[in-house]
C-alpha positions in Angstrom: -37.1 -52.7 -115.4 -34.2 -53.0 -117.8 -34.2 -55.1 -121.0 -30.9 -56.5 -122.1 -30.2 -57.0 -125.8 -27.4 -59.5 -125.1 -28.4 -63.2 -125.1 -32.0 -62.3 -125.5 -33.8 -64.6 -127.9 -36.7 -62.1 -128.6 -34.3 -59.3 -129.4 -32.1 -61.6 -131.4 -35.1 -62.7 -133.5 -36.0 -59.0 -134.0 -32.7 -57.8 -135.3 -32.1 -61.0 -137.3 -35.5 -60.3 -139.0 -34.4 -56.7 -139.7 -31.2 -58.0 -141.2 -33.1 -60.4 -143.5 -35.6 -57.7 -144.6 -32.9 -55.1 -145.3 -30.7 -57.6 -147.3 -33.8 -58.6 -149.4 -34.5 -55.0 -150.1 -30.9 -54.2 -151.0 -30.6 -57.2 -153.3 -33.8 -56.2 -155.1 -32.9 -52.6 -155.2 -29.4 -53.1 -156.6 -30.7 -55.4 -159.3 -27.5 -54.9 -161.3 -25.8 -56.6 -158.3 -25.3 -55.3 -154.8 -21.5 -55.6 -155.1 -18.5 -53.6 -154.4 -15.3 -54.3 -156.4 -16.5 -57.9 -157.1 -17.3 -58.6 -153.5 -20.8 -59.2 -152.3 -22.1 -56.6 -149.8 -24.3 -57.6 -146.9 -26.3 -55.6 -144.3 -25.7 -56.5 -140.6 -27.3 -55.4 -137.4 -25.1 -55.3 -134.3 -26.4 -55.9 -130.8 -25.3 -52.4 -129.6 -27.5 -49.5 -128.6 -25.0 -46.8 -129.3 -25.9 -44.6 -132.3 -23.3 -45.7 -134.9 -22.9 -47.4 -138.2 -19.8 -48.7 -140.1 -18.6 -50.4 -143.3 -15.7 -52.7 -143.7 -14.1 -54.9 -146.3 -13.8 -58.7 -146.0 -12.0 -61.3 -148.0 -15.2 -62.3 -150.0 -18.0 -60.2 -148.5 -18.0 -56.5 -147.5 -20.3 -55.4 -144.7 -22.5 -52.4 -143.9 -23.2 -52.6 -140.2 -25.8 -50.6 -138.2 -26.1 -50.8 -134.4 -29.6 -51.9 -133.4 -29.9 -48.7 -131.3 -30.1 -46.7 -134.5 -33.5 -48.1 -135.3 -35.6 -47.0 -132.3 -33.9 -43.6 -132.3 -34.6 -42.7 -135.9 -38.1 -44.2 -135.6 -38.8 -42.1 -132.4 -37.4 -39.0 -134.1 -39.5 -39.5 -137.1 -42.7 -40.1 -135.1 -42.3 -37.0 -133.0 -41.2 -34.8 -135.9 -44.4 -35.8 -137.7 -46.5 -34.7 -134.6 -45.3 -31.1 -135.1 -48.0 -29.0 -136.7 -45.5 -26.9 -138.7 -44.3 -30.1 -140.3 -47.7 -31.9 -140.8 -50.6 -29.6 -141.2 -53.4 -32.2 -141.9 -56.2 -30.4 -140.0 -57.0 -33.9 -138.8 -58.2 -32.8 -135.3 -55.2 -34.3 -133.6 -53.6 -32.0 -131.1 -50.0 -32.5 -130.1 -48.6 -29.8 -127.8 -45.4 -28.4 -129.3 -43.6 -28.1 -126.0 -44.4 -31.8 -125.2 -43.2 -33.1 -128.5 -40.0 -31.0 -128.2 -39.5 -32.5 -124.8 -40.0 -36.0 -126.1 -37.4 -35.4 -128.9 -34.9 -33.9 -126.3 -35.5 -37.0 -124.0 -34.9 -39.4 -126.9 -31.7 -37.6 -128.0 -30.5 -37.4 -124.4 -31.1 -41.1 -124.0 -29.1 -42.1 -127.0 -26.3 -39.5 -126.7 -25.9 -39.0 -123.0 -27.4 -41.7 -120.9 -27.0 -44.6 -123.2 -26.0 -48.1 -122.0 -24.6 -50.2 -124.8 -26.5 -53.3 -124.1 -29.6 -52.5 -122.0 -32.5 -50.1 -122.0 -35.3 -49.4 -119.5 -38.7 -50.4 -120.5 -40.2 -46.9 -120.2 -37.8 -45.6 -122.7 -38.6 -48.5 -125.1 -42.3 -47.6 -124.8 -41.6 -43.9 -125.5 -39.5 -44.8 -128.5 -42.4 -46.6 -130.1 -45.3 -44.4 -129.1 -47.0 -43.9 -132.4 -50.6 -45.0 -131.5 -53.4 -43.3 -133.4 -51.4 -40.8 -135.4 -53.6 -41.3 -138.5 -52.1 -39.9 -141.7 -49.2 -38.5 -139.8 -47.8 -42.0 -139.2 -47.4 -42.4 -143.0 -45.2 -39.3 -143.0 -43.3 -40.6 -139.9 -42.7 -44.0 -141.4 -41.4 -42.5 -144.7 -39.0 -40.2 -142.8 -37.8 -43.2 -140.7 -37.4 -45.3 -143.9 -35.4 -42.7 -145.6 -33.2 -42.1 -142.6 -32.4 -45.8 -142.5 -31.6 -45.9 -146.2 -29.4 -42.8 -146.0 -27.5 -44.5 -143.2 -27.0 -47.6 -145.4 -26.2 -45.6 -148.6 -23.7 -43.4 -146.7 -21.8 -46.5 -145.6 -22.2 -48.0 -149.1 -20.6 -44.9 -150.5 -17.6 -45.3 -148.2 -17.1 -48.7 -149.7 -17.6 -47.6 -153.3 -15.3 -44.7 -152.9 -12.6 -47.0 -151.4 -12.2 -44.9 -148.3 -10.8 -47.7 -146.3 -8.1 -48.6 -148.7 -6.9 -45.3 -150.4 -3.7 -43.6 -149.2 -4.0 -40.1 -148.0 -3.4 -37.6 -150.8 -3.3 -33.9 -150.3 -2.7 -30.8 -152.3 0.9 -29.8 -152.4 0.1 -26.4 -150.9 -0.7 -27.8 -147.4 1.8 -27.4 -144.6 -0.1 -28.7 -141.6 1.0 -31.7 -139.6 0.4 -35.2 -140.7 -2.0 -35.9 -137.9 -4.1 -32.8 -138.8 -4.0 -33.8 -142.4 -5.3 -37.2 -141.6 -8.2 -35.8 -139.7 -9.1 -33.4 -142.5 -8.9 -36.2 -145.0 -11.2 -38.3 -142.9 -13.6 -35.4 -142.7 -13.6 -35.1 -146.5 -14.4 -38.8 -146.7 -17.5 -38.1 -144.7 -18.4 -35.3 -146.9 -18.0 -37.5 -150.0 -20.1 -40.3 -148.4 -22.9 -37.8 -147.6 -22.8 -36.5 -151.1 -23.0 -39.8 -152.9 -25.3 -41.3 -150.3 -27.7 -38.4 -150.9 -27.4 -38.8 -154.7 -28.2 -42.5 -154.5 -31.2 -41.8 -152.3 -32.5 -39.4 -154.9 -32.1 -42.1 -157.5 -34.6 -44.2 -155.7 -37.3 -41.9 -156.8 -36.9 -42.8 -160.5 -37.5 -39.2 -161.6 -36.6 -40.1 -165.2 -39.8 -42.1 -165.4 -42.1 -39.4 -164.0 -45.4 -38.7 -166.0 -45.1 -34.9 -166.0 -48.7 -34.5 -167.1 -50.0 -36.2 -164.0 -50.3 -33.5 -161.3 -51.2 -35.8 -158.5 -48.1 -38.0 -159.2 -46.0 -34.9 -159.4 -47.3 -33.7 -156.0 -46.3 -37.0 -154.6 -42.8 -36.7 -156.1 -42.3 -33.2 -154.7 -43.4 -34.5 -151.2 -40.9 -37.4 -151.5 -38.1 -34.9 -152.3 -39.1 -32.9 -149.3 -39.0 -36.0 -147.1 -35.5 -36.8 -148.4 -34.3 -33.4 -147.3 -36.1 -33.8 -144.0 -34.7 -37.2 -143.3 -31.1 -36.4 -144.0 -31.3 -33.0 -142.2 -32.9 -34.5 -139.1 -30.4 -37.3 -138.9 -27.4 -35.1 -139.3 -28.7 -32.4 -136.9 -29.1 -35.1 -134.2 -25.3 -35.5 -134.2 -25.0 -32.1 -132.6 -27.1 -32.8 -129.6 -25.3 -32.4 -126.3 -22.0 -32.3 -128.2 -19.7 -29.7 -126.8 -17.8 -29.6 -130.1 -21.0 -28.4 -131.8 -20.7 -25.0 -130.3 -18.4 -23.8 -133.1 -17.2 -25.0 -136.5 -13.6 -24.6 -135.4 -14.1 -27.1 -132.5 -14.6 -29.9 -135.0 -10.9 -29.6 -136.1 -10.1 -32.3 -133.5 -12.8 -34.7 -134.9 -12.8 -37.3 -137.7 -16.2 -36.0 -138.8 -17.2 -32.5 -140.0 -19.5 -30.3 -138.0 -23.1 -31.3 -138.5 -23.9 -27.9 -140.0 -21.3 -28.4 -142.6 -22.7 -31.8 -143.5 -26.3 -30.5 -143.7 -25.3 -27.6 -146.0 -23.3 -29.9 -148.2 -26.0 -32.6 -148.4 -28.7 -30.0 -149.2 -26.6 -28.3 -151.8 -25.7 -31.7 -153.4 -29.4 -32.8 -153.6 -30.5 -29.4 -155.0 -27.8 -29.3 -157.7 -28.2 -33.0 -158.6 -32.0 -32.7 -159.0 -31.6 -29.4 -160.9 -29.3 -31.0 -163.4 -30.9 -34.4 -163.8 -34.6 -34.3 -162.9 -36.1 -31.8 -165.3 -38.3 -30.6 -162.4 -39.1 -26.9 -161.9 -36.1 -25.3 -160.3 -38.1 -22.8 -158.3 -40.2 -25.5 -156.8 -37.1 -27.5 -155.9 -35.6 -24.5 -154.2 -38.9 -23.9 -152.3 -38.9 -27.5 -151.1 -35.3 -27.2 -149.9 -36.0 -23.9 -148.2 -39.1 -25.2 -146.4 -37.4 -28.3 -145.2 -34.5 -26.3 -143.8 -36.9 -23.8 -142.2 -38.7 -26.7 -140.4 -35.3 -28.1 -139.3 -34.2 -24.7 -138.0 -37.5 -24.3 -136.1 -36.8 -27.5 -134.2 -33.2 -26.7 -133.6 -34.2 -23.3 -132.2 -36.9 -24.8 -130.0 -34.3 -27.3 -128.6 -31.8 -24.5 -128.2 -29.2 -26.4 -130.2 -26.1 -24.4 -131.2 -26.4 -25.7 -134.8 -29.3 -23.2 -135.1 -27.0 -20.2 -134.7 -24.4 -21.7 -137.1 -26.9 -22.5 -139.9 -28.6 -19.1 -139.6 -25.6 -16.8 -138.9 -22.5 -18.5 -140.3 -23.4 -19.4 -143.8 -20.2 -17.9 -145.2 -18.0 -19.8 -142.7 -19.8 -23.0 -143.5 -18.8 -22.7 -147.2 -15.3 -21.5 -146.4 -14.9 -24.7 -144.3 -16.2 -26.9 -147.0 -13.8 -25.2 -149.5 -10.9 -25.6 -147.0 -11.6 -29.4 -146.6 -11.8 -29.8 -150.4 -8.5 -27.9 -151.0 -6.7 -30.2 -148.6 -7.5 -33.2 -150.9 -5.7 -33.7 -154.1 -7.5 -33.1 -157.4 -6.5 -36.6 -158.5 -8.4 -38.1 -155.6 -11.6 -36.1 -156.3 -11.5 -36.8 -160.0 -11.0 -40.6 -159.5 -13.9 -40.7 -156.9 -16.2 -38.7 -159.2 -15.4 -40.9 -162.2 -16.0 -44.1 -160.2 -19.2 -42.9 -158.5 -20.6 -41.5 -161.8 -20.3 -45.0 -163.2 -22.1 -46.4 -160.2 -24.9 -43.8 -160.5 -25.3 -44.6 -164.2 -25.8 -48.2 -163.4 -28.3 -47.5 -160.7 -30.2 -45.0 -162.8 -32.5 -47.6 -164.5 -32.5 -50.3 -161.9 -32.9 -48.8 -158.4 -36.1 -48.4 -156.4 -36.4 -48.5 -152.7 -39.9 -47.0 -152.4 
């Protein structure tokens, strides 16, 4: 049986409730004012099952929009990821066969990236998306990963607004000689890199690391776990973009896309988080590095089990990843990067003492 999300009162009530909850959270989180260039920002859920989000500017209100299909996908991803023993080793007596969990994740990704209908979903798929019964302590991990993936989605789009990506003219270094069309694609790819960077930084700010009681070991353990979950959430989300995507076979294939290769985005986001926490948190650098390394190792284990090409790129093409990041950066003017950095630094400073999502 198929359930339609169009003209369905039950579904409408659900995503209207999600909208209200997210807007309340955002308004409380951004207590200095959830605004962008003097315009109020709202969160909106669209009745569309495809895996997408957007941000756009209005006359009085700017909007961060997420398709309703994003929510069950990231929930199902988080739930199944937490069932893997190399991710959650609780010794709780619960046994989840790795091959079955991997199969569930593959089915979920295939449903959302290959077999998706924009406005209807079969009931068996809906049940599998929300199969989180009797997970015990694992569900707390799953929900935290889900929560952080959703907030990264929102903060990535919020960063697009704050960076003015929809209204800035394309500016490139004078050395470039590529065609205008190629330049535009590479500029758009750099915008995605910037939105990932600043979205990740804002997500780190939700931890309020400047208020940490360093002499409380149990609290510090919790903080380190939260940092690990931030890495996990962003990595899992970005990795999913490469599923069943023929462009994901090579970094070069993405030259025709408006988004960078997922491996580029993961490497950039992880590097950004590590450097930001190293510079601002006062936490042990070696511990931060171990957290990042373990999160990436878990992500690569899953990618390898699912036979995703991103595994081979992240494990064997590190130099090419950073060369591609450098190439994208070099195609954008220094003026653009400096203006964006200055503007976002001001935003982060305002958020520093007022922001808390968790």
